[in-house]
Each structure stands twice: as C-alpha cells, then as structure tokens.
N, C-alpha and C positions, 0 to 999 in steps of 0.2 A: 425803720418805724418813725412816724412823725412824732415830734415832741409837742404835746399839748400843754397849755398853761394849766397849772394846778392852782386852785383858788388861793391857797396859802402862799404861793410864790409872790403874788401881788400884795397880799395883806401885810407881809412882814418886810416888803421891799427887797426881796432877794434878787430882783432884776430878771434877766432872761431865765426861762424854765430850764431846769437841769435835764440832761439826757440820762434818764433812770435805767436804761438798758444795761449800763455798766454795773449796776447794783443787783441785777437780776441773774438768776441761774439759767433761765430759759425765757425767751420772748418770742411769741408767735402772734399771728393775727387773732388768736383766741385766748391766749394765756400770757400772764406775766408771773413768773415764779421767782420768789426771793427768799432769802434766809435771814431770819431775825438775828441769830448769833453772829453771822458774818458781817452784818451791817450795824450792830449795836456798839458803836464806838463814840466816845465823847467828841464834841466839836469845839473848835476854838471859841466860837460865839454862838449862842442860841442852843436850842435843844432839838430842832426839827431835822429829820433825815428822811427825805422823800424816798419812796420805794416803788410804787406803781401809780398809774393814773389812767383813767378811761373816761368815757362820756358822762357817766353818772356818779362815780365814786372814785376815791383815791385813798391809797394807804401810805402810811409813814411810820417811822419810829420817833419817839421822843426820848432823848437821853438827858435825864436830869442829874447833874452832879449833886453831891450832898449840899443841902441848904438852898438849892436853886428853886425859883418859883416864877410863875407867870404873873402878869397883872390880871386883875379881874376884867373879863372881856366876854363878848358874845360874837357869834357869826349869824347874822340875821337870816341868811338863806341856806345855811348848811347845818345838817345834823352831824354830830361827832360822837364816835364811840372810842373809848380808851380802855384797853385791857392791860393790866399789869403783867408784864413778862418776867421782870426781875425787880426785887426791892419792894418798896412800899410807897404808895401815893396818897397824899391828902388832897381831897377835892372839896372846894367850898363854893357855895352859890350865894345869892343875895336874899333868898327867902328863908324863913325860919325852918330849921331842921335840915338844911342843905349843907351838911359837913359829914364826911366819912373818910376813914382810912381804908384803902384797898390793898390787898396782898396778891401775890402771884395767882393768876387764874381768875381773878375777880375783875369785873368791868363795869363801866358806867356808860349809859346811852343818854346823850344830852340833846334835847329838842332844839331845833333851829331857833335862834334869837334869844336863848336863855343864857344868863350870865354865869360864868364859872371861873375858878382859879385853880390851877394845878400846882402842887408843891411837893418837893421832896424834903421832908423835915427829919431825915435820918442822916447817919454818918456813912451810908453806903449809896452807890449809884442806884437810880431807878430807871428802868427801861419800860416804855409803854408801846403797845401796838395801837395805832390809830387808824380808824376808817372815817373819812369825811365825805358826805354827799356833795355833789355839785349842784348848785341851785338850778331849778327847772327853768327859771327866768331870772334876768338880772335883778339885783337888789340895789337899793339906793346906796348902801354901804356894805362892804364885805366883812368888816370887823369893826366893832365898836368897843372902845375902852370904857370901863366903868367910870374912871375919874373924869373922862370927857363927857360922859352921858349925864352927869348931874343926877337929878332925881328920876330920870327916864328909866322905864323898865321895858323889856322886850315887848310886853303886852300893850305898851303905849304907842307902838309904831302904828302908822296908818294901816288899815286892813289890807289895802292893795299892796303893801310892802311886806306883809307877813306871809310866810310860807309854812305855817304850822299845820 
C-alpha cells in the first residue's frame, strides 16, 4: 500500500510519513481497520499517533499525559473531530463561550480555520480519537499558531484561502 502524506505529518515536522499499516489489523484497497486500545500508548514526545489515511480524511489517536496541552492553533483547510475515548478533555477556543470539558463518548467537531486548544487537566491519561479532513485544495498555511497570529482570526483570512 502506498504511504500518503498526512496533513499533520508536515504540520508538526514529523518528517517522512509513517507506514500506518503496521498499526492496522487489516489493510485492503477498501479498508483500514485499527484498534484504539492496541495503539493508545504514550509517546516519548507529542501526543499524535497516526492510524489511517486516505484521500479525503485521516484518523489518529491523541494521547495526552496528565497536565499535557496543545498551543492555541487552527488548521485553515482541515476540519477536525475529536472524540474522548478515555479520560477527560478540556477544549478552549478564542470566542466567548468556547470552553467545555468532554468525557468518554463525547466529541467536538471543529470547523476548518477555527482556533482551539486541547488540554488534559486531570491526573489521568486522556485518549482521543481524531478525524481530520484533507483540504480539497492547497491552503496558504496548514497550521497557524495563535501566538504567531496576533489579532488575526480564522475569519480574517482572505476568502480564496478559506474552505469553510
């Protein structure tokens, strides 16, 4: 099976795309089957554990050790869905009312280009199941950090760069 680039591979500087078939129980031309419990293990660095990738969407796990959090960021061309599999997740945005704690079985769907921060503010690990769409067309940036964005909001991007 050909290994395709996953949008987050380049975003976080992971280098060459990983061969995800080693993490899958079954890989065919139509299916990629993976187990959350078999792959939900802490990493030395970071939280991202790639699971599947195809032309329009990719899946991953995010393993957050106690106290671990992302920076406030957005993905201008990619929608993200995070479902809590284990533990508790605090998610924050930059707009009023955008903060919530999610428990197992609850999820959030984040529109492309909208800022968010994921955090495990508990003493136990948090495991998230993630689905990310692949941009339909290239975007000027794939990930934008809030601290580098200044006062810019996703809605301030030029219309031709927005895929909402």
